[in-house]
Backbone bond lengths (Angstrom), bond angles and torsions (degrees), N, CA, C in turn:
res aa  C-N    CA-C-N  psi(-1)  N-CA   C-N-CA  omega(-1)  CA-C   N-CA-C  phi
1 M - - - 1.461 - - 1.531 109.63 -
2 R 1.333 117.30 127.73 1.450 120.00 177.92 1.519 108.85 -81.40
3 P 1.390 116.33 155.25 1.454 120.23 -178.15 1.514 113.51 -59.08
4 D 1.352 116.78 -28.52 1.493 119.48 -176.21 1.505 113.65 -99.10
5 E 1.354 117.86 9.23 1.460 119.46 -171.44 1.539 110.25 -64.82
6 H 1.328 118.37 -36.40 1.478 119.39 -176.73 1.519 109.83 -65.12
7 E 1.331 118.09 -37.38 1.453 120.30 179.49 1.512 109.98 -65.54
8 E 1.325 120.31 -36.86 1.410 125.17 -177.06 1.534 112.62 -66.18
9 T 1.350 116.78 -25.38 1.470 120.66 -178.55 1.530 111.24 -75.18
10 G 1.305 118.41 -13.86 1.434 120.94 -176.97 1.519 112.43 85.81
11 D 1.339 118.57 7.71 1.451 122.49 -178.04 1.528 111.73 -105.32
12 A 1.317 117.12 27.00 1.441 119.80 -175.19 1.526 111.48 -61.05
13 A 1.304 117.40 -43.42 1.495 119.22 -178.65 1.514 110.15 -65.19
14 A 1.333 116.20 -42.55 1.466 119.29 179.06 1.517 111.67 -63.58
15 L 1.336 116.40 -40.27 1.444 119.56 179.31 1.544 110.95 -65.03
16 R 1.312 116.73 -42.77 1.479 119.49 176.41 1.515 110.69 -57.95
17 A 1.330 117.78 -41.09 1.441 120.70 179.82 1.518 111.36 -64.13
18 R 1.314 117.06 -41.90 1.455 120.16 179.28 1.502 112.82 -65.82
19 L 1.357 116.40 -31.68 1.441 120.18 -177.51 1.576 111.52 -92.69
20 Q 1.284 116.36 7.81 1.461 120.94 -177.83 1.534 112.26 -55.76
21 P 1.362 120.28 -35.38 1.476 120.40 179.85 1.514 114.21 -76.75
22 V 1.329 118.69 2.01 1.469 120.83 -179.96 1.531 109.85 -89.50
23 Y 1.322 113.80 133.92 1.488 122.05 169.95 1.531 106.42 -108.79
24 W 1.321 116.29 132.55 1.440 121.33 -171.16 1.560 108.73 -113.02
25 I 1.342 116.55 128.77 1.453 121.89 173.35 1.542 108.08 -121.53
26 G 1.314 114.34 105.37 1.469 119.85 175.33 1.514 110.95 -105.76
27 G 1.318 116.16 -173.41 1.434 118.85 175.04 1.490 115.50 140.90
28 G 1.320 116.07 -174.99 1.444 121.32 -177.20 1.532 112.69 -76.23
29 S 1.282 116.27 161.89 1.451 122.17 178.14 1.521 111.10 -63.60
30 G 1.333 116.51 139.11 1.480 120.52 177.31 1.504 113.45 81.05
31 A 1.340 118.12 12.33 1.484 120.38 -175.96 1.557 112.06 -85.08
32 G 1.320 117.32 -5.90 1.472 118.99 -178.21 1.493 115.96 86.83
33 K 1.312 117.07 21.65 1.464 121.28 -175.57 1.542 112.11 -60.77
34 S 1.301 117.80 -44.80 1.500 120.06 -178.33 1.482 110.34 -64.60
35 T 1.342 120.20 -45.32 1.445 121.96 -178.69 1.505 111.27 -63.67
36 I 1.308 117.85 -45.21 1.474 121.15 -179.63 1.529 109.73 -64.35
37 A 1.337 117.65 -42.55 1.465 119.78 179.90 1.530 111.56 -59.83
38 R 1.352 116.11 -44.47 1.460 119.49 -178.31 1.522 111.97 -64.15
39 R 1.341 116.19 -39.86 1.468 118.69 -179.13 1.515 111.14 -68.10
40 I 1.329 118.14 -43.65 1.461 119.90 178.96 1.526 111.17 -67.46
41 A 1.301 117.38 -39.38 1.459 120.39 179.45 1.523 111.64 -62.22
42 A 1.308 116.12 -41.11 1.456 120.88 179.33 1.527 111.28 -64.61
43 Q 1.324 116.97 -35.59 1.439 120.68 -179.21 1.508 112.86 -74.69
44 H 1.335 116.93 -25.41 1.497 119.83 -171.97 1.521 112.89 -121.66
45 G 1.341 118.40 11.95 1.443 120.07 175.77 1.512 114.15 66.08
46 L 1.308 117.11 38.12 1.453 121.18 179.34 1.529 110.63 -107.97
47 H 1.328 114.75 160.61 1.443 121.38 176.32 1.534 108.46 -91.20
48 V 1.315 118.04 144.87 1.479 122.30 175.94 1.508 108.60 -102.37
49 Y 1.311 115.17 129.27 1.477 122.51 173.06 1.524 108.23 -115.00
50 S 1.343 115.80 109.62 1.458 120.18 -178.88 1.545 109.42 -95.46
51 T 1.316 115.41 117.27 1.462 118.80 -179.55 1.519 110.53 -71.41
52 D 1.364 119.51 -21.48 1.448 120.83 173.60 1.512 111.70 -66.30
53 E 1.326 115.92 -43.48 1.488 120.85 -173.90 1.540 111.81 -65.71
54 V 1.321 117.34 -27.53 1.469 119.26 -174.87 1.534 110.33 -96.21
55 M 1.302 118.65 5.46 1.475 118.96 -178.85 1.508 112.56 -59.81
56 P 1.343 122.54 -43.96 1.459 120.80 176.56 1.506 113.44 -59.85
57 D 1.345 117.68 -39.95 1.457 121.42 177.45 1.513 109.71 -65.41
58 H 1.299 118.97 -46.13 1.448 121.23 -179.57 1.533 112.27 -63.97
59 A 1.317 115.67 -36.86 1.477 119.65 176.34 1.525 110.57 -60.46
60 S 1.341 115.48 -39.93 1.474 119.07 -178.61 1.508 111.16 -74.12
61 R 1.325 119.26 -26.29 1.455 123.28 -178.91 1.532 113.13 -87.98
62 S 1.339 117.41 -12.96 1.442 120.80 -177.15 1.540 110.49 -82.43
63 T 1.304 116.13 142.26 1.457 122.25 177.07 1.525 108.85 -93.10
64 P 1.316 119.70 155.66 1.447 121.11 176.10 1.541 113.79 -56.95
65 E 1.333 115.59 -32.28 1.456 120.28 -179.94 1.507 111.55 -69.86
66 D 1.338 116.74 -38.58 1.452 121.48 -179.60 1.529 113.18 -80.31
67 A 1.320 116.83 -22.97 1.484 120.34 -172.34 1.532 110.79 -136.29
68 P 1.308 119.10 64.53 1.465 121.67 -178.45 1.562 111.50 -64.49
69 Y 1.304 119.05 -33.21 1.466 118.99 179.42 1.521 111.26 -71.48
70 L 1.304 115.82 -36.48 1.451 120.46 175.29 1.521 110.17 -63.41
71 R 1.280 116.97 -44.50 1.464 121.35 179.21 1.522 111.12 -57.08
72 R 1.331 117.15 -45.49 1.441 120.39 178.11 1.533 111.97 -64.99
73 F 1.320 116.26 -41.93 1.463 122.69 -178.85 1.551 110.93 -57.55
74 K 1.336 114.92 -39.69 1.452 120.21 -177.38 1.513 112.56 -65.99
75 T 1.334 117.36 -22.16 1.468 120.22 -178.38 1.520 112.44 -85.98
76 M 1.331 118.61 -8.38 1.442 123.29 -175.22 1.537 112.09 -88.54
77 D 1.321 116.46 144.72 1.464 117.59 170.35 1.525 108.82 -85.83
78 M 1.324 118.81 174.65 1.440 122.24 -173.00 1.534 113.43 -61.86
79 D 1.320 118.12 -36.30 1.448 119.00 177.98 1.547 111.54 -67.70
80 E 1.309 116.34 -39.88 1.461 118.34 179.53 1.537 109.58 -66.23
81 R 1.291 117.49 -34.04 1.454 119.07 -179.58 1.554 111.49 -71.81
82 W 1.322 118.40 -44.25 1.437 121.17 -163.54 1.546 115.57 -121.80
83 V 1.323 116.98 -9.46 1.481 119.67 -175.94 1.560 110.82 -117.91
84 N 1.284 117.97 -45.44 1.455 121.81 -168.95 1.514 116.83 -85.04
85 R 1.341 115.79 -5.23 1.480 119.07 -178.41 1.525 108.49 -120.54
86 S 1.321 114.16 155.11 1.462 120.85 179.49 1.522 110.54 -71.74
87 P 1.322 119.76 152.88 1.477 122.60 176.59 1.504 113.18 -54.32
88 V 1.337 116.93 -35.49 1.501 118.70 179.02 1.511 110.49 -66.60
89 I 1.323 118.60 -43.77 1.459 121.96 178.74 1.509 109.50 -64.61
90 M 1.351 116.82 -41.84 1.458 120.99 178.02 1.515 110.23 -57.37
91 L 1.333 116.59 -41.25 1.466 120.18 -179.79 1.488 112.41 -69.59
92 E 1.319 116.69 -45.93 1.482 120.93 -175.27 1.527 113.25 -66.62
93 T 1.330 116.37 -26.14 1.461 120.11 -173.81 1.521 113.38 -107.06
94 F 1.350 118.26 0.36 1.427 119.70 -177.56 1.538 109.04 -77.78
95 H 1.298 117.60 121.95 1.452 125.00 -168.24 1.526 113.22 -57.20
96 W 1.359 116.37 -42.94 1.472 116.70 -176.63 1.543 110.13 -72.46
97 F 1.340 118.04 -27.28 1.475 119.03 174.71 1.523 112.12 -73.27
98 R 1.323 116.15 -16.56 1.447 120.63 178.21 1.511 112.32 -89.80
99 G 1.311 116.61 0.16 1.496 121.17 179.09 1.537 113.80 86.36
100 E 1.332 117.39 4.93 1.444 118.92 178.24 1.494 109.72 -64.25
101 G 1.348 117.38 134.07 1.458 123.15 -179.51 1.514 114.97 84.61
102 F 1.323 118.57 1.94 1.470 118.53 179.43 1.513 111.98 -66.23
103 G 1.319 117.96 -33.65 1.429 120.42 177.06 1.514 112.30 -60.71
104 L 1.329 117.26 -31.49 1.466 122.00 177.37 1.528 111.30 -70.06
105 I 1.335 116.11 -32.92 1.468 120.15 174.10 1.542 109.91 -60.54
106 V 1.339 114.05 -46.31 1.464 119.11 -179.97 1.555 110.82 -60.56
107 E 1.318 116.08 -44.81 1.476 120.74 179.72 1.533 109.66 -59.48
108 D 1.303 117.41 -44.16 1.436 121.11 -178.46 1.539 110.71 -63.96
109 L 1.308 116.82 -42.59 1.477 120.27 -179.16 1.479 111.36 -65.77
110 L 1.303 120.05 -38.39 1.435 122.11 179.57 1.565 110.19 -64.72
111 R 1.273 117.55 -32.13 1.495 118.36 175.07 1.524 112.45 -73.53
112 L 1.316 116.62 -35.63 1.480 120.42 -177.49 1.513 112.08 -71.70
113 L 1.328 117.48 -27.74 1.456 121.06 -171.58 1.511 113.58 -69.79
114 A 1.357 117.88 -9.15 1.466 119.50 178.16 1.508 110.93 -64.85
115 D 1.322 119.88 -26.62 1.448 123.27 -173.35 1.503 114.87 -100.84
116 T 1.316 118.56 -43.32 1.471 121.82 -171.91 1.487 110.83 -162.28
117 G 1.293 117.31 167.78 1.449 122.46 170.96 1.507 110.70 -65.71
118 V 1.336 117.21 160.23 1.441 122.26 -170.37 1.529 110.28 -135.73
119 I 1.325 115.60 137.80 1.452 121.61 164.04 1.521 107.86 -102.30
120 A 1.353 116.13 110.69 1.472 120.13 174.30 1.510 108.80 -92.76
121 E 1.331 114.78 134.73 1.461 117.52 -177.80 1.524 110.82 -138.48
122 G 1.338 114.22 152.80 1.447 119.73 174.80 1.530 113.13 143.24
123 F 1.333 114.06 159.03 1.476 117.62 -179.16 1.536 112.22 -69.27
124 R 1.317 118.04 -15.70 1.475 120.92 -179.87 1.522 111.76 -71.75
125 L 1.325 118.61 -9.17 1.458 120.93 -177.35 1.544 107.55 -85.52
126 L 1.321 115.58 78.93 1.440 122.61 -175.62 1.540 108.88 -73.20
127 P 1.332 116.86 137.75 1.490 118.76 -174.14 1.531 114.87 -54.90
128 Y 1.318 116.64 -41.97 1.474 117.15 -176.68 1.513 113.34 -71.58
129 L 1.355 117.28 -18.33 1.466 120.31 176.38 1.526 110.29 -86.41
130 V 1.319 116.55 -35.09 1.485 120.00 -176.46 1.528 112.08 -79.21
131 K 1.325 118.05 -36.64 1.480 117.73 -173.41 1.520 113.77 -54.53
132 P 1.365 118.87 -44.79 1.482 116.71 -178.51 1.523 114.12 -63.27
133 L 1.345 117.21 -11.38 1.468 120.98 -176.03 1.511 111.00 -99.36
134 L 1.343 118.49 0.07 1.437 121.48 -173.07 1.531 111.00 -89.81
135 A 1.361 115.51 114.49 1.484 118.41 171.54 1.498 109.14 -77.06
136 E 1.369 117.60 -28.21 1.449 122.64 177.21 1.527 108.79 -131.80
137 P 1.321 116.58 121.80 1.487 118.61 -177.27 1.534 112.47 -58.45
138 G 1.325 118.58 -29.42 1.461 122.47 -178.71 1.505 113.68 -73.30
139 H 1.328 118.64 2.14 1.484 121.56 179.89 1.523 111.42 -93.58
140 A 1.313 117.84 14.39 1.480 119.79 -178.99 1.517 108.09 -145.34
141 V 1.347 114.11 143.16 1.459 119.04 173.85 1.544 108.75 -150.52
142 W 1.302 117.34 147.73 1.462 122.21 178.90 1.507 109.11 -115.56
143 L 1.353 114.33 131.63 1.471 120.86 -179.86 1.529 107.80 -96.97
144 L 1.312 115.20 124.87 1.470 120.71 -173.35 1.538 109.63 -119.12
145 P 1.335 115.64 97.78 1.467 119.32 -177.77 1.528 113.08 -80.73
146 T 1.345 115.69 146.63 1.457 119.57 170.94 1.539 109.07 -69.66
147 P 1.349 118.09 160.02 1.464 119.46 175.66 1.519 113.26 -55.73
148 E 1.341 117.11 -36.78 1.444 121.03 179.34 1.528 111.96 -65.32
149 F 1.338 116.50 -42.07 1.461 119.57 179.42 1.552 109.32 -65.17
150 R 1.326 115.60 -43.28 1.485 119.80 -177.75 1.528 109.93 -63.58
151 R 1.344 116.05 -43.02 1.477 118.77 -179.77 1.526 110.95 -62.18
152 A 1.340 116.52 -44.10 1.451 120.97 177.29 1.528 113.26 -60.54
153 A 1.334 116.48 -39.94 1.436 121.08 179.65 1.513 111.56 -65.35
154 F 1.323 118.68 -41.81 1.453 120.78 179.05 1.511 112.00 -74.40
155 D 1.296 117.90 -29.91 1.461 119.40 174.42 1.554 110.66 -62.81
156 R 1.316 115.54 -38.64 1.475 119.30 178.76 1.517 109.51 -69.61
157 R 1.296 119.88 -37.79 1.477 122.76 -176.82 1.524 111.50 -74.41
158 G 1.338 114.56 -34.97 1.468 118.32 -172.31 1.508 107.84 100.56
159 W 1.340 115.19 154.43 1.466 121.66 -172.83 1.517 108.11 -107.32
160 E 1.327 116.41 77.89 1.479 120.34 -175.59 1.541 112.44 -67.84
161 I 1.339 117.64 -45.62 1.464 119.71 -178.04 1.519 111.88 -62.34
162 P 1.332 120.53 -52.78 1.467 119.05 -178.04 1.537 113.60 -56.01
163 R 1.338 116.47 -35.38 1.462 118.73 -179.28 1.528 114.47 -63.44
164 K 1.324 115.70 -15.94 1.444 121.04 -179.93 1.523 113.61 -91.08
165 T 1.332 115.71 1.86 1.482 121.40 -179.11 1.538 109.27 -106.58
166 S 1.336 115.31 172.77 1.469 119.99 178.38 1.501 111.56 -80.59
167 D 1.327 118.63 -14.55 1.474 122.14 -178.10 1.531 107.69 -137.43
168 P 1.344 117.48 78.67 1.455 120.46 -177.75 1.525 115.12 -55.32
169 E 1.346 116.43 -37.90 1.457 120.18 -178.45 1.505 112.08 -63.35
170 L 1.348 116.00 -46.31 1.453 119.58 179.45 1.537 110.85 -68.83
171 A 1.304 117.02 -38.73 1.472 118.84 179.00 1.527 110.39 -63.12
172 Q 1.325 116.84 -38.83 1.456 120.11 177.71 1.517 111.49 -63.17
173 R 1.346 115.62 -46.35 1.473 118.44 178.57 1.520 110.37 -60.62
174 N 1.332 118.12 -43.33 1.448 121.44 -179.48 1.550 111.18 -61.31
175 L 1.317 116.58 -43.43 1.420 120.11 179.80 1.570 113.43 -63.92
176 L 1.311 113.90 -42.97 1.450 119.26 178.09 1.534 111.96 -63.44
177 E 1.315 116.26 -40.72 1.473 120.21 178.61 1.505 110.84 -70.45
178 R 1.313 118.13 -43.21 1.456 121.18 176.12 1.513 112.24 -55.24
179 D 1.343 115.86 -45.71 1.443 119.75 -177.41 1.508 111.07 -73.01
180 R 1.319 118.89 -30.59 1.456 120.95 174.20 1.513 110.80 -62.32
181 I 1.334 117.84 -43.99 1.474 121.71 178.79 1.509 109.57 -64.74
182 F 1.341 116.68 -41.72 1.476 119.61 177.60 1.494 112.53 -59.01
183 T 1.333 115.94 -45.14 1.489 119.63 177.87 1.485 111.72 -62.09
184 D 1.320 118.00 -41.79 1.468 121.31 177.92 1.519 110.52 -60.63
185 R 1.319 116.46 -36.64 1.485 118.48 178.92 1.528 109.89 -70.18
186 L 1.338 117.54 -36.34 1.445 120.22 176.31 1.543 109.86 -62.15
187 V 1.319 117.95 -39.28 1.438 121.93 178.94 1.560 108.73 -58.57
188 D 1.307 116.55 -47.58 1.461 120.51 -177.40 1.528 110.41 -67.75
189 E 1.331 116.64 -42.58 1.478 119.81 -173.81 1.516 111.02 -71.22
190 T 1.321 117.92 -40.39 1.482 118.99 178.20 1.505 110.99 -66.57
191 K 1.306 117.15 -36.03 1.479 121.46 176.16 1.529 109.88 -63.40
192 R 1.328 117.30 -46.96 1.437 120.32 -176.26 1.542 109.43 -66.63
193 L 1.298 118.81 -36.03 1.473 121.04 -178.27 1.539 112.33 -92.07
194 E 1.324 116.88 1.37 1.481 121.91 176.29 1.511 111.02 60.05
195 L 1.352 115.54 47.58 1.441 121.65 179.55 1.536 109.49 -106.09
196 P 1.354 116.45 148.04 1.473 118.50 -176.29 1.529 113.04 -71.83
197 V 1.316 115.68 144.31 1.455 122.83 177.11 1.525 111.10 -133.99
198 I 1.317 116.05 160.78 1.460 121.73 170.45 1.526 106.19 -131.26
199 K 1.306 117.37 119.87 1.463 121.02 178.54 1.537 108.54 -87.69
200 I 1.346 112.92 135.81 1.493 119.38 -172.36 1.520 109.48 -122.56
201 D 1.357 114.56 128.33 1.438 119.38 174.20 1.521 108.13 -124.92
202 T 1.319 115.54 -179.94 1.457 120.09 -174.05 1.542 112.52 -68.93
203 A 1.359 116.92 -12.58 1.474 119.06 179.47 1.506 111.62 -83.17
204 M 1.324 119.24 -13.58 1.458 121.57 -178.30 1.503 111.16 -88.44
205 N 1.320 117.31 127.53 1.467 120.99 178.56 1.525 110.46 -92.63
206 E 1.338 115.51 169.56 1.451 121.72 -172.66 1.529 110.82 -63.31
207 G 1.326 115.96 -41.46 1.474 120.25 -179.89 1.505 113.07 -60.63
208 E 1.315 117.49 -39.93 1.458 122.24 179.36 1.509 110.06 -67.84
209 L 1.328 116.71 -37.66 1.444 119.77 179.82 1.526 110.64 -69.41
210 V 1.324 118.40 -39.52 1.445 121.75 175.09 1.548 109.84 -59.19
211 R 1.330 114.59 -43.39 1.472 117.50 -179.42 1.513 111.86 -62.59
212 Q 1.324 117.39 -43.11 1.445 121.71 -176.80 1.542 111.79 -67.89
213 V 1.335 116.30 -41.27 1.454 118.37 178.95 1.541 110.71 -69.22
214 T 1.302 117.18 -41.37 1.463 119.93 176.43 1.527 111.42 -60.01
215 Q 1.314 115.77 -40.69 1.447 119.61 177.21 1.531 111.63 -66.72
216 A 1.310 116.97 -39.11 1.481 120.41 178.65 1.479 111.67 -62.11
217 F 1.360 116.32 -34.82 1.482 121.23 -179.31 1.529 111.60 -80.90
218 G 1.324 117.16 -13.72 1.503 119.75 -176.99 1.499 111.69 71.80
219 L 1.345 118.15 30.45 1.459 120.67 -178.88 1.557 109.83 -89.86
């Protein structure tokens, strides 16, 4: 399923209405999206849908025709993915950054909505793909971390991917730079589409971020 398939059917308004109970948290890597989504969901009786957690399932459900970048990524070893290419090329060719599999996110959400409202979270929620699905603009927000915040977040988590390469230091630098460029693009895209954002730096604590996202959602 292509990301724009629902719009092509002429059912865009009906789809937006069905997805009205969804709250969307997108943003850069390391911004704390999962933690914030879980805390807000617990407070308001919502279900959390993590787009990170379903990536293996979506990869298995994607066809080569629908996901050519994913198909190429699968053929690479760890060095080819994270060491031997520039951060710009890594960004441009990363399947999830290209919107591959977004239609599967929509399918999953439509099934979940039978029971309760949902907070969908993850970097895969690209602004240009989410905006056409918004019945209410206030149901989406993008978290935009500074490079310092992102580096601190990954230092706390540990650097699992770089350790699997022959040059962990270079792989780490490449990942940080790729994600910096990705976040800069989110800044530009959310501004162009007039979508709400929250900028995060190392001075902001988790409680304050929960408060700001909750306020943005009007909960």
